[in-house]
Structure formats: C-alpha cells, structure tokens
C-alpha positions as CSV (number, residue, x, y, z in Angstrom):
1,X,0.0,0.0,0.0
2,X,1.2,3.5,-0.7
3,X,1.4,5.5,2.5
4,X,1.8,9.3,2.5
5,X,2.8,11.4,5.5
6,X,2.3,15.2,5.1
7,X,3.8,18.0,7.2
8,X,1.2,20.7,6.3
9,X,1.5,24.5,6.1
10,X,-1.4,26.8,5.4
11,X,0.6,29.0,3.1
12,X,3.1,26.8,1.2
13,X,5.7,28.3,-1.1
14,X,9.0,27.2,-2.6
15,X,10.9,28.1,0.6
16,X,8.5,26.4,3.0
17,X,6.4,23.8,1.0
18,X,4.1,21.1,2.3
19,X,6.5,18.3,2.8
20,X,5.1,15.0,1.7
21,X,6.9,11.6,2.2
22,X,5.8,8.7,0.0
23,X,6.3,5.3,1.7
24,X,5.4,1.8,0.8
25,X,3.9,-0.7,3.4
26,X,4.4,-4.4,2.9
27,X,2.9,-6.5,5.7
28,X,4.4,-4.6,8.7
29,X,7.5,-3.2,6.9
30,X,7.4,0.5,6.1
31,X,9.8,1.7,3.4
32,X,10.2,5.4,3.0
33,X,10.8,6.1,-0.7
34,X,11.0,9.8,-1.7
35,X,9.9,13.3,-0.9
36,X,7.3,15.4,-2.7
37,X,7.6,19.1,-2.2
38,X,4.2,20.8,-2.6
39,X,4.8,24.5,-3.1
40,X,1.3,25.9,-3.4
41,X,-2.3,25.1,-2.4
42,X,-3.1,24.5,-6.1
43,X,-0.3,21.8,-6.2
44,X,-1.8,20.4,-3.0
45,X,-5.2,20.0,-4.7
46,X,-3.4,18.3,-7.6
47,X,-1.8,15.9,-5.1
48,X,-5.1,15.0,-3.6
49,X,-6.3,13.8,-7.1
50,X,-3.6,11.2,-7.4
51,X,-5.0,7.9,-8.4
52,X,-5.6,5.5,-5.5
53,X,-5.5,3.3,-3.7
54,X,-3.5,5.2,-1.1
55,X,-3.8,6.4,2.5
56,X,-2.4,9.6,3.8
57,X,-1.8,11.2,7.2
58,X,-2.2,15.0,7.3
59,X,-0.7,17.1,10.1
60,X,-3.6,19.5,10.6
61,X,-6.9,19.3,12.4
62,X,-9.8,18.1,10.3
63,X,-12.5,19.5,12.5
64,X,-13.4,22.1,15.2
65,X,-14.6,21.5,18.7
66,X,-18.3,20.5,19.0
67,X,-18.7,23.3,21.6
68,X,-17.7,25.9,19.0
69,X,-19.8,24.4,16.3
70,X,-22.9,24.4,18.6
71,X,-22.3,27.9,19.9
72,X,-21.8,29.4,16.5
73,X,-24.9,27.6,15.1
74,X,-22.9,26.0,12.3
75,X,-24.4,23.1,10.3
76,X,-24.7,19.9,12.4
77,X,-22.6,17.6,10.1
78,X,-18.9,17.8,9.4
79,X,-19.4,18.2,5.6
80,X,-22.1,20.8,6.3
81,X,-20.0,23.1,8.5
82,X,-16.8,22.6,6.4
83,X,-18.8,23.7,3.3
84,X,-20.1,26.6,5.3
85,X,-16.6,27.6,6.3
86,X,-15.4,27.2,2.7
87,X,-17.8,30.0,1.6
88,X,-15.9,32.5,3.9
89,X,-12.8,34.4,3.1
90,X,-9.9,33.7,5.4
91,X,-10.4,37.2,7.0
92,X,-14.0,36.4,7.7
93,X,-13.2,33.1,9.2
94,X,-10.5,34.5,11.4
95,X,-12.8,37.4,12.5
96,X,-15.5,35.0,13.5
97,X,-13.1,32.9,15.7
98,X,-11.4,36.1,17.2
99,X,-14.8,37.7,18.0
100,X,-16.0,34.5,19.6
101,X,-12.9,34.2,21.7
102,X,-13.0,37.8,22.9
103,X,-16.5,37.4,24.2
104,X,-15.6,34.5,26.4
105,X,-14.1,34.3,29.9
106,X,-10.4,33.5,30.4
107,X,-9.8,29.8,30.3
108,X,-12.7,29.2,27.9
109,X,-11.5,31.0,24.8
110,X,-9.8,28.1,23.0
111,X,-11.8,24.9,23.1
112,X,-10.3,21.4,22.7
113,X,-11.7,18.5,20.8
114,X,-11.8,15.2,22.8
115,X,-8.8,14.0,20.7
116,X,-6.8,17.1,21.4
117,X,-7.2,16.7,25.1
118,X,-6.1,13.1,24.9
119,X,-3.1,13.9,22.7
120,X,-2.2,17.1,24.6
121,X,-2.5,19.1,21.4
122,X,-3.4,22.8,21.1
123,X,-6.9,24.0,20.1
124,X,-7.8,23.9,16.4
125,X,-9.2,27.4,17.0
126,X,-5.6,28.7,17.4
127,X,-4.8,31.4,14.8
128,X,-1.3,32.5,16.0
129,X,1.9,30.8,17.2
130,X,1.2,27.4,15.6
131,X,-1.8,28.5,13.5
132,X,-3.6,25.2,13.3
133,X,-6.9,27.1,12.8
134,X,-5.6,28.5,9.5
135,X,-4.4,25.0,8.6
136,X,-8.0,23.7,9.2
137,X,-9.4,26.5,7.1
138,X,-7.1,25.9,4.2
139,X,-6.9,22.1,4.4
140,X,-10.3,20.6,5.4
141,X,-12.4,22.1,2.6
142,X,-9.8,20.9,0.1
143,X,-10.1,17.4,1.4
144,X,-13.8,17.5,1.1
145,X,-13.8,18.9,-2.4
146,X,-11.3,16.2,-3.5
147,X,-13.9,13.5,-2.7
148,X,-11.6,11.5,-0.4
149,X,-12.8,9.1,2.3
150,X,-12.1,11.3,5.3
151,X,-12.1,9.3,8.5
152,X,-14.0,9.5,10.7
153,X,-15.5,12.8,9.5
154,X,-16.8,11.9,6.1
155,X,-16.3,8.3,5.0
156,X,-17.0,7.5,1.4
157,X,-16.3,4.5,-0.9
158,X,-13.2,6.2,-2.4
159,X,-9.9,4.3,-2.3
160,X,-8.0,7.5,-1.3
161,X,-8.2,7.7,2.5
162,X,-7.3,10.7,4.6
163,X,-6.5,10.5,8.3
164,X,-5.4,13.1,10.8
165,X,-1.9,12.6,12.1
166,X,0.0,14.4,14.9
167,X,3.8,13.8,14.7
168,X,4.5,15.3,18.2
169,X,2.7,12.4,19.7
170,X,5.2,9.9,18.1
171,X,8.2,12.0,19.0
172,X,7.1,12.3,22.7
173,X,7.2,8.6,23.2
174,X,11.0,8.7,23.0
175,X,11.9,12.4,23.6
176,X,9.3,13.3,26.1
177,X,9.3,17.2,26.1
178,X,12.7,17.6,24.5
179,X,12.6,19.7,21.3
180,X,14.1,18.4,18.1
181,X,13.5,21.2,15.6
182,X,13.2,24.9,15.0
183,X,12.4,26.9,11.8
184,X,14.5,29.8,12.9
185,X,18.2,29.4,12.1
186,X,19.3,31.4,15.1
187,X,17.5,29.0,17.4
188,X,18.7,25.7,15.9
189,X,21.1,23.9,18.3
190,X,23.3,20.9,18.6
191,X,20.8,19.6,21.2
192,X,18.1,19.6,18.5
193,X,20.3,17.5,16.2
194,X,21.2,15.1,19.0
195,X,17.5,14.6,19.7
196,X,16.8,14.0,16.0
197,X,19.5,11.4,15.9
198,X,18.2,9.7,19.0
199,X,14.7,9.7,17.7
200,X,15.8,8.1,14.4
201,X,17.8,5.5,16.3
202,X,14.7,4.5,18.2
203,X,12.5,4.5,15.1
204,X,14.9,2.1,13.5
205,X,15.0,-0.2,16.5
206,X,12.6,-2.9,17.7
207,X,10.9,-0.3,19.9
208,X,8.9,1.0,16.9
209,X,7.4,-2.5,16.6
210,X,6.5,-2.4,20.3
211,X,4.5,0.8,19.9
212,X,3.3,0.6,16.3
213,X,3.7,-2.9,15.2
214,X,6.0,-1.7,12.3
215,X,9.5,-2.0,11.2
216,X,11.3,0.7,9.2
217,X,13.5,-0.1,6.2
218,X,15.2,3.0,4.8
219,X,18.5,3.8,3.2
220,X,21.3,5.8,4.8
221,X,20.8,8.8,2.6
222,X,17.3,9.3,4.0
223,X,18.5,8.8,7.5
224,X,21.1,11.5,7.0
225,X,18.4,13.9,5.6
226,X,16.2,13.3,8.6
227,X,19.0,14.0,11.1
228,X,20.6,17.0,9.2
229,X,17.4,19.0,8.6
230,X,17.1,21.4,11.5
231,X,13.4,22.2,10.6
232,X,12.6,18.5,10.8
233,X,9.9,18.9,8.1
234,X,10.9,15.6,6.5
235,X,11.1,13.9,9.9
236,X,7.6,15.1,10.8
237,X,6.3,13.7,7.5
238,X,7.9,10.4,8.5
239,X,6.2,10.4,11.9
240,X,2.9,11.1,10.1
241,X,3.5,8.2,7.8
242,X,4.2,5.9,10.8
243,X,0.9,6.8,12.4
244,X,-0.8,6.3,9.0
245,X,0.8,2.9,8.4
246,X,-0.2,1.8,11.9
247,X,-3.8,2.9,11.2
248,X,-3.8,0.9,7.9
249,X,-2.8,-2.2,9.8
250,X,-5.9,-1.6,12.0
251,X,-8.3,-1.2,8.9
252,X,-10.4,-4.2,10.0
253,X,-11.2,-2.4,13.3
254,X,-11.9,1.1,12.1
255,X,-8.3,2.2,11.4
256,X,-7.7,2.5,15.1
257,X,-10.4,5.2,15.5
258,X,-12.8,4.6,18.5
259,X,-16.3,3.7,17.3
260,X,-17.8,6.2,19.8
261,X,-15.7,9.3,18.6
262,X,-17.5,12.4,17.4
263,X,-17.1,12.5,13.6
264,X,-17.8,16.3,13.6
265,X,-14.5,16.8,15.5
266,X,-12.3,14.2,13.9
267,X,-9.7,12.0,15.5
268,X,-5.9,11.8,15.7
269,X,-4.7,8.3,14.8
270,X,-2.3,6.8,17.2
271,X,-2.4,3.6,19.4
272,X,-2.0,5.8,22.5
273,X,-5.4,7.3,21.8
274,X,-7.3,4.2,20.8
C-alpha cells in the first residue's frame, strides 16, 4: 500500500512547502521512498487527485470542537459546516473565531476536541503561534472537495483515504518534552540535532514495533536527511507516515479510531489514543 505522510502548512511556497513523504507498506515493513515538495495550495489540490489506492496522514486538524460548532450555530454535520466555512474568506473566518474568543471568559477561549485533550494538542481554533486554525481553514475544505474518504469525519467508498496525524505524539514517546527542531536558524542547536539522531535510532529499532507494530526499512541517505534537517519537516512527515501505516494495519477495526468518537470533531490516529 502507498502511504503518505504530510507535514502541512497553510501558506506553502518554494521556501516552505508542504513536505510529503511517499512510503510503501508491505505487511508490517514501512519503506520510505521519496519526498514530494508541494509549493502551493493548487499543487496540494493536484496531489489529492492522485489515483488510488493510497492512505495519507495529514498534520492538521480536520475538525473544530463541538462546543464551537454548537455555539456558532454552524451546520450539524462535518461536511455541512466545512462547506459553510469554505464560503468564507480567510479574513471572515479569522474574524468569527477572534470575536467569539474575545466574548468568552479567560480559560474558555480556545476549546479542545476530545482527541486534542487526549493527545495534549493545542486547540484547532488557534490562529497564532502554531496557526492550526488556519491550517484547518485551508486544508479541510480541500479534502472534502477532492472526494476522499475522510475518517471518521466523512467516510466514502473512495480508495483514497485521509487520516489526521500528529507527529509530536510519536516523538514524545521517546523524547518526552525535548525539542528536536526549529524553523529559525538562530535557534537551531546541537541539542536539537542530538534529539533527532536519538529519535531516528529509536524508530529504526525494535521499539517501533512495540509501539506501532511496524519495522522501518530506509537507506542511509534518507537517515542523514532526517538528522541533518534542523526544521525536521521531513522527519515530521515520516512520523505522520508511521501513524498512518499503523492505522492501515488496523483497517479491520476502524483504522484504530474509536467507534464512539465524534465525527464532527475528527480523531488523531495513534495507538496511544485508541
């Protein structure tokens, strides 16, 4: 099976593209193959039209918290409210979220989905810092328009499957809270590189099988790329691919997504959250 891991950005360009790693899964062996650099949202839409079958893990929130959906009176299905959001400009979407937050008490401005709370992820309403709210705005409507089977939000019979990944959840299993990357050259340190090297060593060891039931098979050139890239965009794409490959091995039991989860919110795929 072709497995894609995507480190997403809401404003891709040549300098900071969406980093996509194509891998191949045979039984429980995951073999990273090559990178695809997606330098615009138009190119991202073209990527989504690639002939299946394939399964991809995208590093952005597919949904918003049910509390926000209810309080704003948005449509009651995932496809309905994503279509509703798609009719807005980005400025309109950000203004709605900002106005909503301003009217709320401290501690109740950024809601979490159930899966965010379990994964210790930030709110998908966040527009600054790590702007995952902007990623949702740019990403989710494009997934819907592409006709993918989007799990658990909008399952279809399509053989192109989209899942929500969260690479930090993989890295924390071995690095805990240690940082392994920074986009700013002035803040990139030898400690970051040491953490990347340690993480790759663990991923290539039997410990990956203990957590994810997988074994990595990759060449030394790719290993060097993952270690030597201080932004870790490629490494994050690999972590997304690992979560996605694990989910594919769980396809007979809902791709590792709990049956009781709220499809309006979506779910981060990882054995830790099952």
